[in-house]
C-alpha positions in Angstrom: -14.3 -4.4 -4.0 -12.3 -1.3 -5.1 -8.5 -0.9 -6.1 -7.2 2.4 -5.2 -3.2 3.5 -5.3 -1.4 4.9 -2.4 1.4 6.7 -2.0 3.7 8.1 0.5 2.7 11.5 1.5 -0.4 11.4 -0.4 -2.7 13.5 1.1 -5.8 12.5 -1.1 -5.0 9.0 -0.6 -5.3 9.1 2.6 -8.4 10.8 2.8 -9.9 8.7 0.1 -9.3 5.6 2.6 -11.1 7.9 5.2 -13.7 8.1 3.3 -13.7 4.4 2.2 -13.5 3.5 5.8 -16.1 6.0 6.7 -18.7 4.6 4.0 -17.9 1.1 4.8 -16.5 0.0 1.4 -13.9 -2.8 1.1 -10.9 -1.7 -0.8 -7.3 -3.1 -2.0 -4.3 -0.9 -2.0 
């Protein structure tokens, strides 16, 4: 399980979430 920081209008955060979803990794925002 990973913790990621997200912010509004954060393109890097969105791509990170997409990558985690693609790899099937669980994460907490």
